[in-house]
C-alpha positions as CSV (number, residue, x, y, z in Angstrom):
1,X,14.5,19.7,4.1
2,X,12.8,18.0,1.1
3,X,13.0,14.2,1.1
4,X,12.0,11.1,-0.9
5,X,11.4,7.7,0.6
6,X,14.3,5.2,0.1
7,X,11.8,2.7,-1.4
8,X,11.3,5.0,-4.4
9,X,15.0,5.5,-4.8
10,X,15.6,1.8,-4.5
11,X,13.0,1.1,-7.2
12,X,14.6,3.4,-9.7
13,X,18.0,1.7,-9.3
14,X,16.5,-1.7,-9.5
15,X,14.7,-0.8,-12.8
16,X,17.9,0.7,-14.2
17,X,19.8,-2.5,-13.4
18,X,17.1,-4.5,-15.1
19,X,17.5,-2.3,-18.2
20,X,21.2,-3.1,-18.5
21,X,23.1,-0.8,-16.1
22,X,25.6,-2.3,-13.6
23,X,26.2,-1.4,-10.0
24,X,29.4,0.2,-10.9
25,X,27.4,2.8,-12.9
26,X,26.1,4.1,-9.6
27,X,29.4,4.8,-7.8
28,X,28.7,8.6,-8.0
29,X,25.6,8.4,-5.8
30,X,25.7,10.4,-2.6
31,X,23.5,7.6,-1.1
32,X,25.2,4.5,-2.4
33,X,23.5,1.2,-3.1
34,X,25.3,-0.4,-0.1
35,X,23.6,2.2,2.3
36,X,20.0,1.8,1.0
37,X,19.1,-0.6,3.8
38,X,20.3,1.7,6.5
39,X,18.3,4.9,5.6
40,X,14.7,5.7,5.4
41,X,14.8,8.7,3.0
42,X,17.2,10.6,0.7
43,X,17.4,14.3,0.0
44,X,15.0,15.2,-2.8
45,X,17.7,16.8,-5.0
46,X,19.7,13.5,-4.8
47,X,16.6,11.7,-6.0
48,X,16.0,14.2,-8.9
49,X,19.6,14.0,-9.9
50,X,19.2,10.2,-10.2
51,X,16.2,10.7,-12.4
52,X,18.2,13.1,-14.7
53,X,21.2,10.8,-15.0
54,X,19.0,7.7,-15.7
55,X,17.1,9.6,-18.4
56,X,20.3,10.4,-20.1
57,X,21.6,6.9,-19.8
58,X,18.5,4.9,-20.7
59,X,16.6,7.3,-22.9
60,X,13.2,8.9,-23.0
61,X,10.5,7.3,-21.0
62,X,12.6,5.6,-18.4
63,X,10.8,7.5,-15.6
64,X,7.4,6.3,-17.0
65,X,8.8,2.7,-17.2
66,X,9.8,2.9,-13.5
67,X,6.3,3.9,-12.6
68,X,4.9,0.9,-14.5
69,X,7.1,-1.4,-12.3
70,X,5.7,0.0,-9.0
71,X,3.7,-2.2,-6.8
72,X,1.4,-1.3,-3.9
73,X,3.8,-3.0,-1.5
74,X,6.6,-0.6,-2.6
75,X,4.7,2.2,-0.8
76,X,4.8,0.5,2.7
77,X,2.1,1.3,5.1
78,X,0.6,3.9,2.8
79,X,0.3,1.3,0.0
80,X,-1.4,-1.2,2.4
81,X,-3.9,1.5,3.3
82,X,-4.7,2.1,-0.3
83,X,-5.7,-1.5,-0.7
84,X,-8.5,-1.1,1.7
85,X,-10.0,2.2,0.4
86,X,-13.6,1.6,-0.3
87,X,-13.4,3.1,-3.9
88,X,-10.6,3.8,-6.3
89,X,-10.7,7.6,-6.0
90,X,-10.0,7.5,-2.3
91,X,-6.4,6.9,-3.0
92,X,-6.0,10.6,-3.8
93,X,-7.7,11.6,-0.5
94,X,-5.4,9.2,1.4
95,X,-2.4,10.5,-0.5
96,X,-3.3,14.1,0.1
97,X,-3.3,13.5,3.8
98,X,-0.5,11.0,4.2
99,X,1.9,11.3,1.3
100,X,4.5,12.9,3.5
101,X,5.3,9.4,4.5
102,X,6.9,9.1,1.0
103,X,7.9,12.7,0.3
104,X,7.1,16.2,1.4
105,X,7.5,17.6,-2.2
106,X,4.1,17.3,-3.7
107,X,0.3,17.0,-3.2
108,X,-2.7,15.7,-5.1
109,X,-5.9,17.7,-5.5
110,X,-9.0,16.2,-7.0
111,X,-11.6,18.3,-8.9
112,X,-14.5,15.9,-9.1
113,X,-17.2,16.6,-11.6
114,X,-19.5,14.5,-13.8
115,X,-18.7,12.8,-16.1
116,X,-15.0,13.5,-15.7
117,X,-12.7,14.2,-12.8
118,X,-9.3,15.9,-12.9
119,X,-6.6,14.9,-10.5
120,X,-3.9,17.7,-10.2
121,X,-0.4,17.0,-9.1
122,X,0.9,20.1,-7.4
123,X,4.7,20.0,-7.6
124,X,6.7,22.8,-9.1
125,X,8.9,21.5,-12.0
126,X,11.9,23.7,-11.1
127,X,14.3,21.2,-12.6
128,X,14.3,18.3,-15.1
129,X,14.4,15.7,-12.4
130,X,11.1,16.9,-11.0
131,X,9.5,16.7,-14.4
132,X,10.7,13.1,-14.7
133,X,9.6,12.2,-11.2
134,X,6.1,13.6,-12.0
135,X,6.0,11.3,-15.1
136,X,6.8,8.3,-12.9
137,X,4.2,9.3,-10.4
138,X,1.5,9.3,-13.0
139,X,2.4,6.0,-14.6
140,X,2.6,4.4,-11.1
141,X,-0.8,5.8,-10.3
142,X,-2.3,4.1,-13.3
143,X,-0.8,0.8,-12.2
144,X,-1.9,1.2,-8.6
145,X,-5.5,2.1,-9.5
146,X,-5.7,-1.0,-11.7
147,X,-4.3,-3.2,-8.9
148,X,-6.7,-1.7,-6.3
149,X,-9.8,-2.4,-8.5
150,X,-8.5,-5.4,-10.4
151,X,-9.8,-3.8,-13.5
152,X,-8.2,-2.2,-16.5
153,X,-9.4,1.3,-15.8
154,X,-7.5,3.9,-18.0
155,X,-7.2,7.6,-17.7
156,X,-9.0,9.7,-20.3
157,X,-6.2,12.2,-20.7
158,X,-2.8,13.0,-19.1
159,X,-1.3,16.5,-19.0
160,X,2.4,17.5,-18.4
161,X,3.7,21.0,-18.0
162,X,7.1,20.2,-19.7
163,X,7.9,19.8,-23.3
164,X,7.6,16.3,-25.0
165,X,10.5,14.0,-25.5
166,X,11.5,12.7,-28.9
167,X,10.2,9.2,-28.3
168,X,6.6,8.8,-26.9
169,X,6.4,5.0,-27.2
170,X,6.8,4.4,-23.4
171,X,4.0,7.0,-22.7
172,X,1.6,5.4,-25.2
173,X,2.2,2.0,-23.5
174,X,1.8,3.3,-20.0
175,X,-1.2,5.5,-20.3
176,X,-3.3,4.3,-23.3
177,X,-4.8,7.7,-23.7
178,X,-3.9,11.1,-25.2
179,X,-0.9,12.6,-23.5
180,X,-0.5,16.3,-23.7
181,X,2.6,18.4,-23.0
182,X,3.2,22.1,-22.4
183,X,0.1,22.3,-20.3
184,X,-0.5,24.9,-17.5
185,X,-0.8,22.1,-14.9
186,X,0.1,18.5,-14.2
187,X,-3.1,16.5,-14.3
188,X,-4.8,13.1,-14.9
189,X,-8.3,12.9,-16.1
190,X,-10.5,9.9,-15.2
191,X,-14.1,9.1,-15.7
192,X,-15.8,10.0,-12.4
193,X,-17.6,6.6,-12.5
194,X,-14.2,4.8,-12.7
195,X,-12.9,6.6,-9.6
196,X,-16.1,5.3,-7.9
197,X,-15.3,1.7,-8.6
198,X,-15.3,-0.4,-5.4
199,X,-11.8,-1.7,-4.7
200,X,-11.2,-5.4,-4.7
201,X,-9.9,-5.5,-1.1
202,X,-12.2,-3.1,0.5
203,X,-12.8,-3.9,4.1
204,X,-14.0,-1.3,6.5
205,X,-12.5,-2.7,9.7
206,X,-9.0,-3.4,8.2
207,X,-9.1,0.0,6.5
208,X,-9.7,1.6,9.9
209,X,-6.8,-0.2,11.5
210,X,-4.5,0.9,8.7
211,X,-5.7,4.5,8.9
212,X,-4.9,4.5,12.6
213,X,-1.5,2.9,11.8
214,X,-0.6,5.6,9.3
215,X,-1.8,8.3,11.7
216,X,0.5,6.7,14.3
217,X,3.5,6.8,12.1
218,X,2.7,10.3,10.8
219,X,2.2,11.9,14.1
220,X,4.9,10.0,16.0
221,X,2.3,8.6,18.5
222,X,1.5,5.1,19.6
223,X,-1.9,3.5,19.7
224,X,-2.3,1.9,23.2
225,X,-1.2,-1.8,23.5
226,X,-4.8,-2.7,24.6
227,X,-6.2,-1.2,21.5
228,X,-3.7,-3.0,19.3
229,X,-4.6,-6.4,21.0
230,X,-8.3,-5.7,20.5
231,X,-7.7,-4.9,16.8
232,X,-5.6,-8.0,16.3
233,X,-8.3,-10.2,18.0
234,X,-10.9,-8.8,15.6
235,X,-8.7,-9.4,12.6
236,X,-8.0,-13.0,13.7
237,X,-11.7,-13.6,14.2
238,X,-12.5,-12.4,10.7
239,X,-9.7,-14.5,9.2
240,X,-10.5,-17.8,11.0
241,X,-12.9,-19.2,8.4
242,X,-9.9,-19.2,6.0
243,X,-7.6,-20.8,8.6
244,X,-5.5,-19.5,11.5
245,X,-3.7,-16.4,10.2
246,X,0.0,-16.0,10.8
247,X,1.4,-13.1,12.8
248,X,3.1,-12.0,9.5
249,X,-0.3,-11.8,7.8
250,X,-1.9,-9.9,10.6
251,X,1.1,-7.6,10.8
252,X,0.8,-6.8,7.1
253,X,-2.9,-6.0,7.5
254,X,-1.9,-3.5,10.3
255,X,1.1,-2.1,8.6
256,X,3.6,-3.6,11.1
257,X,6.4,-6.1,11.0
258,X,5.8,-9.3,12.9
259,X,8.6,-8.2,15.3
260,X,6.9,-4.9,16.0
261,X,3.5,-6.5,16.5
262,X,5.0,-9.1,18.9
263,X,6.4,-6.3,20.9
264,X,3.2,-4.3,21.0
265,X,1.2,-7.4,22.1
266,X,3.8,-8.1,24.7
267,X,3.2,-4.6,26.1
268,X,-0.5,-5.6,26.6
269,X,0.6,-8.8,28.4
270,X,-0.4,-11.3,25.8
271,X,1.4,-13.3,23.1
272,X,0.1,-13.8,19.5
273,X,-0.4,-17.5,20.1
274,X,-2.4,-16.8,23.3
275,X,-4.5,-14.2,21.5
276,X,-5.3,-16.7,18.7
277,X,-6.4,-19.3,21.4
278,X,-8.5,-16.7,23.3
279,X,-10.2,-15.6,20.0
280,X,-10.9,-19.1,18.9
281,X,-12.4,-20.0,22.3
282,X,-14.5,-16.9,22.5
283,X,-15.8,-17.4,18.9
284,X,-16.6,-21.0,19.6
285,X,-18.5,-20.3,22.7
286,X,-20.5,-17.5,21.0
287,X,-21.4,-19.8,18.0
288,X,-22.4,-22.7,20.2
289,X,-24.7,-20.5,22.2
290,X,-26.2,-18.3,19.4
291,X,-26.4,-20.5,16.3
292,X,-27.8,-23.8,15.3
293,X,-24.7,-24.6,13.2
294,X,-23.3,-28.1,13.4
295,X,-20.1,-28.8,15.3
296,X,-18.3,-29.3,12.0
297,X,-19.5,-25.9,10.7
298,X,-18.3,-24.2,13.9
299,X,-15.0,-26.0,13.7
300,X,-14.5,-24.5,10.2
301,X,-15.6,-21.0,11.4
302,X,-13.0,-21.1,14.2
303,X,-10.1,-22.1,12.1
304,X,-10.1,-25.9,12.3
305,X,-10.0,-28.2,9.3
306,X,-11.4,-31.2,11.2
307,X,-14.2,-31.5,13.7
308,X,-12.1,-33.9,15.8
309,X,-9.3,-31.3,16.2
310,X,-11.8,-28.7,17.2
311,X,-13.5,-31.0,19.8
312,X,-10.1,-31.8,21.4
313,X,-9.1,-28.1,21.5
314,X,-12.5,-27.1,23.0
315,X,-12.2,-29.7,25.7
316,X,-8.7,-28.5,26.5
317,X,-10.0,-24.9,26.8
318,X,-13.1,-25.6,28.8
319,X,-12.8,-29.0,30.3
320,X,-15.9,-30.4,28.5
321,X,-17.0,-31.4,25.0
322,X,-18.6,-28.9,22.6
323,X,-21.5,-31.4,22.2
324,X,-22.3,-31.4,26.0
């Protein structure tokens, strides 16, 4: 069965409400608003029907406006993994491999050349709702690439297979480039150099954790609790100079809820608090032995805002002062 993630379905309804519709206008939905928190996906045809109805109610360009409202967080674990791609264009490679977490109805293919690269969206527009959904996908992609790079990168050209609507104002605002209709393929063209822009949140280690997490969800497997604990310890260590990270923050990095992460750590026989303590102690010992940094500097690097608090904690851990 073809399906679409409930997060995309929810976003469409939220945008429609913001544009003046009421909850009563959605009484016809097979998956009602009240049930959105209890399901993970909706049948694709239900999703496409919603696109068609909202296009009729709210006019040309609604699908494009929905895409403009998408945030990386709306894509769940997949979106979190996008944040840590090393360069912008990797989003399409990641999507090609993992997009089935959102839907099994389409695929991206990249034709990379210099100076321009074409990104094809392979999804047969067998009904109007698919055409509209493809429009939303493209405008959302523009937004996500800008968020990933924290730049205003803009496509060079957009191509849609379907005929143009009467009003193109939403398209002009969303894409800022020529938008062509009645094309043989759905595609986005970007400067190849723009797709090579380093992302703002690129981090190789966090990226690896998220890739593993996406693999875990996709394949229905579970990474071993020991591996999870080791990954968490490394993330804690990297975060300590900015302060002790919360379990919520670490869970977000790894694509897990704090409840799930607590459970997985418990399976390895350790709590998050204990793992923080162990990581701080280990980092402190290593820094004291291998660097000439002052105690105050080591305190900062291990998550303490004051040297005195670090000294008390170190004595509690080891039974002696860090100065000894």
